[in-house]
C-alpha positions as CSV (number, residue, x, y, z in Angstrom):
1,M,-60.0,-11.5,25.1
2,N,-63.5,-11.2,23.8
3,K,-63.8,-11.2,20.0
4,V,-65.1,-8.1,18.4
5,L,-65.5,-9.5,14.9
6,S,-66.0,-13.0,13.5
7,I,-65.3,-13.5,9.8
8,I,-66.8,-16.6,8.1
9,I,-65.0,-17.8,5.0
10,P,-66.9,-20.4,3.0
11,T,-64.2,-22.4,1.2
12,Y,-64.4,-24.9,-1.6
13,N,-61.4,-25.7,-3.9
14,M,-59.9,-22.2,-3.4
15,E,-56.2,-23.1,-3.2
16,D,-55.4,-20.4,-5.8
17,Y,-57.0,-17.6,-3.8
18,L,-57.1,-18.6,-0.1
19,R,-53.6,-17.3,0.7
20,Q,-54.3,-13.9,-0.6
21,C,-57.6,-13.9,1.3
22,L,-56.0,-14.8,4.6
23,D,-53.0,-12.6,4.1
24,S,-55.4,-9.6,4.0
25,L,-56.5,-10.5,7.5
26,I,-53.1,-10.4,9.1
27,I,-52.9,-7.1,11.0
28,A,-51.4,-5.9,14.3
29,D,-51.3,-8.5,17.0
30,D,-53.4,-6.6,19.5
31,L,-56.2,-6.3,16.8
32,M,-55.9,-9.9,15.7
33,Q,-56.6,-10.9,19.3
34,Q,-60.0,-9.2,18.8
35,L,-60.6,-11.0,15.5
36,E,-62.0,-14.5,14.9
37,V,-61.5,-16.0,11.4
38,L,-63.5,-19.2,10.7
39,V,-62.4,-21.0,7.5
40,I,-65.2,-23.4,6.7
41,N,-63.7,-26.0,4.4
42,D,-66.7,-27.5,2.5
43,G,-65.1,-30.8,1.5
44,S,-62.5,-29.3,-0.8
45,K,-60.6,-31.7,-3.0
46,D,-57.5,-29.5,-3.5
47,Q,-55.1,-28.0,-0.9
48,S,-57.5,-25.5,0.6
49,S,-57.7,-27.3,3.9
50,A,-53.9,-27.7,4.2
51,I,-53.4,-24.0,3.4
52,A,-56.0,-23.0,6.0
53,H,-54.5,-25.2,8.7
54,E,-51.1,-23.7,7.9
55,Y,-52.4,-20.2,8.7
56,S,-54.2,-21.6,11.8
57,R,-50.9,-22.9,13.2
58,K,-49.3,-19.5,12.7
59,H,-52.3,-17.7,14.3
60,P,-53.9,-20.2,16.6
61,S,-55.9,-17.7,18.6
62,T,-57.4,-16.0,15.6
63,I,-57.7,-18.4,12.6
64,F,-59.8,-21.6,13.1
65,V,-60.4,-24.3,10.5
66,I,-63.6,-26.4,10.3
67,D,-63.4,-29.3,7.8
68,K,-66.8,-30.6,6.9
69,E,-68.5,-32.6,4.2
70,N,-69.6,-30.7,1.1
71,G,-73.0,-29.0,1.6
72,N,-72.7,-25.9,-0.5
73,Y,-72.4,-22.2,0.5
74,G,-75.3,-21.9,2.9
75,S,-74.2,-24.9,5.0
76,C,-70.8,-23.1,5.5
77,I,-72.6,-19.9,6.7
78,N,-74.8,-21.9,9.0
79,R,-71.8,-23.8,10.5
80,G,-69.9,-20.6,10.9
81,L,-72.8,-18.9,12.7
82,K,-72.9,-21.9,15.1
83,E,-69.2,-21.6,16.0
84,A,-68.8,-17.8,15.9
85,T,-68.2,-16.0,19.2
86,G,-67.7,-12.4,18.0
87,K,-69.8,-9.5,18.7
88,F,-70.3,-8.9,15.0
89,I,-70.4,-11.3,12.0
90,K,-69.1,-10.7,8.5
91,I,-68.8,-13.0,5.5
92,L,-65.8,-13.1,3.3
93,D,-65.7,-15.3,0.2
94,A,-62.4,-17.2,-0.1
95,D,-61.6,-15.7,-3.5
96,D,-62.1,-12.2,-2.2
97,S,-60.1,-10.2,0.3
98,F,-60.1,-7.2,2.7
99,D,-58.1,-4.0,2.7
100,S,-55.9,-4.7,5.7
101,A,-55.6,-1.1,6.8
102,A,-59.4,-0.7,6.6
103,L,-59.8,-3.9,8.5
104,A,-57.7,-2.6,11.4
105,E,-59.7,0.6,11.5
106,F,-62.9,-1.3,11.2
107,I,-62.2,-3.4,14.3
108,N,-61.3,-0.2,16.3
109,Q,-64.6,1.3,15.3
110,L,-66.7,-1.8,15.9
111,R,-65.5,-2.0,19.4
112,D,-67.5,1.2,20.3
113,T,-70.7,0.5,18.5
114,N,-73.8,-1.6,19.3
115,A,-75.6,-1.0,16.0
116,D,-77.6,-4.0,14.6
117,L,-76.2,-3.4,11.1
118,V,-72.9,-1.9,10.0
119,I,-72.4,-0.7,6.4
120,T,-69.1,-0.3,4.7
121,N,-68.0,0.5,1.1
122,F,-66.5,-2.0,-1.1
123,S,-64.6,-2.3,-4.4
124,V,-64.8,-4.6,-7.4
125,V,-61.4,-5.8,-8.5
126,D,-60.0,-7.9,-11.4
127,S,-57.6,-10.8,-11.1
128,E,-54.7,-8.4,-11.0
129,G,-56.1,-6.6,-8.1
130,R,-57.0,-3.5,-10.1
131,T,-60.1,-1.6,-9.0
132,Q,-62.8,-1.8,-11.6
133,Q,-65.6,-0.2,-9.6
134,E,-66.0,1.5,-6.2
135,V,-69.4,1.1,-4.5
136,K,-69.9,3.9,-2.0
137,Y,-72.9,4.6,0.3
138,L,-73.6,8.2,0.9
139,L,-74.5,8.0,4.6
140,G,-73.8,10.1,7.6
141,E,-71.6,9.2,10.6
142,S,-74.4,9.1,13.2
143,I,-76.4,5.9,14.0
144,F,-79.8,6.0,12.3
145,D,-82.9,3.9,12.1
146,I,-83.2,1.5,9.2
147,S,-86.4,3.3,8.2
148,A,-84.3,6.3,7.2
149,Y,-82.2,4.2,4.7
150,K,-82.9,5.4,1.2
151,E,-79.8,4.3,-0.7
152,K,-79.4,1.5,-3.2
153,A,-79.9,-2.1,-2.1
154,L,-77.1,-3.5,0.1
155,E,-74.9,-6.3,-1.2
156,M,-73.3,-8.9,1.0
157,H,-69.9,-7.2,0.6
158,A,-71.2,-4.1,2.5
159,I,-72.9,-5.9,5.3
160,T,-71.9,-6.7,8.9
161,Y,-74.5,-7.8,11.4
162,R,-74.4,-7.8,15.2
163,K,-74.5,-11.5,16.1
164,N,-77.3,-11.1,18.7
165,I,-79.8,-10.1,16.1
166,L,-79.0,-13.2,14.0
167,D,-79.4,-15.4,17.1
168,S,-82.7,-13.7,18.0
169,M,-84.3,-14.7,14.7
170,E,-82.5,-18.1,14.6
171,Y,-81.2,-17.2,11.2
172,R,-80.3,-20.0,8.9
173,Q,-79.3,-19.8,5.2
174,S,-80.7,-22.2,2.6
175,E,-78.4,-25.1,1.8
176,G,-77.6,-27.0,-1.3
177,I,-78.3,-24.1,-3.6
178,S,-76.3,-21.1,-5.0
179,Y,-77.1,-17.4,-4.6
180,T,-78.0,-17.5,-1.0
181,D,-76.1,-14.3,-0.3
182,T,-79.4,-12.7,-1.4
183,E,-81.0,-14.1,1.8
184,W,-78.1,-12.6,3.9
185,A,-78.9,-9.2,2.4
186,I,-82.6,-9.3,3.0
187,L,-84.0,-11.6,5.7
188,P,-82.0,-10.3,8.8
189,M,-83.3,-6.8,8.0
190,T,-86.6,-7.9,9.6
191,V,-84.9,-7.5,13.0
192,V,-82.6,-4.6,12.3
193,N,-83.2,-1.3,14.0
194,D,-80.1,0.8,14.4
195,V,-77.7,1.2,11.5
196,K,-74.1,2.6,11.5
197,F,-72.0,3.5,8.5
198,F,-68.2,3.5,8.5
199,N,-66.7,5.3,5.5
200,L,-64.2,2.5,4.9
201,R,-63.5,0.6,1.6
202,L,-63.2,-2.7,3.4
203,Y,-64.2,-5.5,1.0
204,K,-62.4,-6.3,-2.3
205,Y,-64.8,-8.3,-4.5
206,L,-63.0,-10.3,-7.2
207,C,-65.0,-10.4,-10.4
208,G,-64.2,-12.2,-13.6
209,R,-62.8,-15.4,-12.2
210,S,-63.6,-18.5,-14.2
211,G,-66.3,-20.6,-12.6
212,Q,-68.0,-17.9,-10.6
213,T,-71.7,-18.3,-10.1
214,V,-72.2,-14.7,-11.4
215,E,-70.7,-15.6,-14.9
216,K,-73.4,-14.9,-17.5
217,D,-73.5,-18.5,-18.7
218,T,-73.7,-19.9,-15.2
219,L,-76.4,-17.4,-14.3
220,A,-78.5,-18.5,-17.3
221,K,-78.1,-22.2,-16.5
222,R,-78.9,-21.7,-12.8
223,S,-81.5,-18.9,-13.0
224,H,-84.1,-21.3,-11.6
225,Q,-82.0,-21.2,-8.4
226,L,-82.4,-17.4,-8.3
227,I,-86.1,-17.9,-8.6
228,H,-86.1,-20.5,-5.8
229,I,-84.2,-18.1,-3.5
230,M,-86.6,-15.2,-4.2
231,N,-89.6,-17.5,-3.7
232,G,-88.3,-18.4,-0.3
233,I,-87.7,-14.8,0.7
234,L,-91.1,-13.7,-0.5
235,T,-92.8,-16.6,1.2
236,K,-91.1,-15.7,4.5
237,L,-91.9,-12.0,4.2
238,S,-95.5,-12.7,3.4
239,S,-95.9,-15.0,6.4
240,Q,-94.7,-12.6,9.1
241,D,-95.5,-9.0,10.1
242,I,-92.6,-6.8,8.9
243,K,-91.9,-4.0,11.3
244,P,-92.7,-0.6,9.6
245,N,-89.0,0.5,10.1
246,S,-87.9,-2.5,8.0
247,Q,-90.5,-1.9,5.3
248,T,-88.7,1.1,3.9
249,Y,-85.6,-1.0,3.1
250,F,-87.6,-3.8,1.6
251,D,-89.3,-1.3,-0.8
252,I,-85.8,-0.6,-2.1
253,V,-84.2,-4.0,-2.2
254,I,-87.0,-6.3,-3.2
255,P,-87.9,-4.6,-6.5
256,Q,-84.2,-4.3,-7.4
257,K,-83.6,-8.0,-6.7
258,L,-86.8,-9.1,-8.5
259,N,-85.9,-7.0,-11.6
260,Y,-82.5,-8.6,-11.7
261,V,-84.0,-12.1,-11.5
262,Y,-86.7,-11.4,-14.0
263,S,-84.2,-9.9,-16.4
264,I,-81.9,-12.9,-16.3
265,V,-84.7,-15.4,-16.7
266,L,-86.6,-13.5,-19.4
267,L,-83.5,-12.5,-21.4
268,K,-81.5,-15.7,-21.2
269,G,-83.5,-18.4,-19.5
270,N,-85.2,-21.4,-21.1
271,E,-88.9,-22.2,-21.3
272,W,-89.0,-24.3,-18.1
273,Q,-87.3,-21.5,-16.2
274,R,-89.8,-19.0,-17.5
275,R,-92.6,-21.3,-16.3
276,E,-91.1,-21.4,-12.9
277,L,-90.9,-17.6,-12.9
278,K,-94.6,-17.5,-13.9
279,K,-95.4,-19.2,-10.5
280,T,-93.4,-16.5,-8.7
281,D,-95.1,-13.8,-10.7
282,L,-98.6,-15.1,-9.7
283,F,-97.5,-15.2,-6.1
284,L,-96.2,-11.7,-6.4
285,K,-99.4,-10.5,-7.9
286,A,-101.5,-12.0,-5.1
287,N,-99.3,-11.0,-2.1
288,F,-97.1,-8.0,-3.2
289,S,-99.2,-6.0,-5.7
290,E,-96.9,-2.9,-5.3
291,Y,-93.9,-4.9,-6.5
292,Y,-95.8,-6.6,-9.2
293,N,-96.9,-3.2,-10.6
294,F,-93.4,-1.8,-10.3
295,L,-92.0,-4.6,-12.5
296,D,-94.8,-4.1,-15.0
297,A,-93.5,-0.6,-15.6
298,V,-89.8,-1.5,-15.9
299,K,-88.2,-0.7,-19.2
300,Y,-85.2,-2.5,-20.6
301,S,-82.2,-0.1,-20.3
302,F,-80.9,-0.5,-23.9
303,I,-84.3,-0.4,-25.7
304,P,-87.1,1.5,-23.9
305,V,-89.5,-1.5,-23.9
306,R,-91.5,-2.8,-20.9
307,F,-90.3,-6.3,-21.5
308,I,-91.8,-7.8,-18.3
309,H,-95.2,-6.4,-19.3
310,L,-94.7,-7.9,-22.8
311,W,-93.9,-11.3,-21.3
312,R,-97.0,-11.1,-19.1
313,N,-99.4,-10.0,-21.9
314,N,-98.1,-10.7,-25.4
315,R,-95.7,-13.6,-25.9
316,L,-95.4,-13.1,-29.6
317,I,-94.1,-9.5,-29.3
318,Y,-92.0,-10.5,-26.3
319,G,-90.3,-13.2,-28.3
320,L,-89.4,-10.8,-31.1
321,F,-88.1,-8.3,-28.5
322,I,-85.8,-11.0,-27.0
323,R,-84.3,-11.8,-30.4
324,I,-83.6,-8.1,-31.0
325,V,-82.0,-7.7,-27.6
326,L,-79.8,-10.7,-28.0
327,I,-78.6,-9.6,-31.4
328,L,-77.9,-6.0,-30.3
329,R,-76.4,-6.8,-26.9
330,K,-74.7,-10.1,-27.9
331,G,-76.3,-11.9,-25.1
332,L,-75.1,-9.7,-22.3
333,L,-76.9,-9.9,-19.0
334,P,-77.7,-7.1,-16.6
335,K,-75.4,-6.4,-13.7
336,E,-76.5,-6.6,-10.1
337,V,-73.7,-4.5,-8.6
């Protein structure tokens, strides 16, 4: 039977979470025959591979394990895309899970759509599985053109792509670096036309786990990687003609992502990271003046100050502002979701 949906699960030392992740994908047999689960074991040193193979033995026509040398998150996505045979592709991190009932309905609905992009709702959960936040998209049921999208920027958790469009652009994700899910949420949109929304809360995003790359201390230390990812995205977008229907989406997502990166670097980064950001800022000014001007007008949410403008024009006042913010906010960073 042809697979309707391929799920790529990048996995590195996830023995404490992988069972829950895979259990959430166990649904009715007829639907599992239409599902392809690719567990990409990225050189784990714990029992992740053994757990994945255990599930593969129980569900040999659905769950497949690929053991590879460590190459970081993007290399797992690239290997999964190479092996996937499904009509649609979705990424599921090994410490996250799906709502099983929503997954069953999702497969049923995917069977009858040919949209390039499918959007679903998701929830943010804690380590006990309690919902901390529900992220909903207020979209109609009819297929629409990407140019009509006027919601908030899409996160990886909400996105499912038709595999053909990824193949058409020979999509590959950056390897050896974190935060490449940002690429997944932006670059394929250059070839998206038709969009379909399913009002399902499918993805359960675990937040608060120790060691996550979105922890505030990790973000501060690795903010140069965020800069590198955005540099790559901006360079690719500036070197190709973006179709007008995609431009509407980029005018939503790029400013939001840039504001997130600038906020992290300027509020918690070190001097070297700010110098790297300066290079991005100059590129932005030369190639994307509308986004550059947007950021210049951004005010910090807690204190109504144009802190990016200050950084660009008055380092002394900017430095004083940062000290005040860190005292009042106790070093908290802005949230992307």
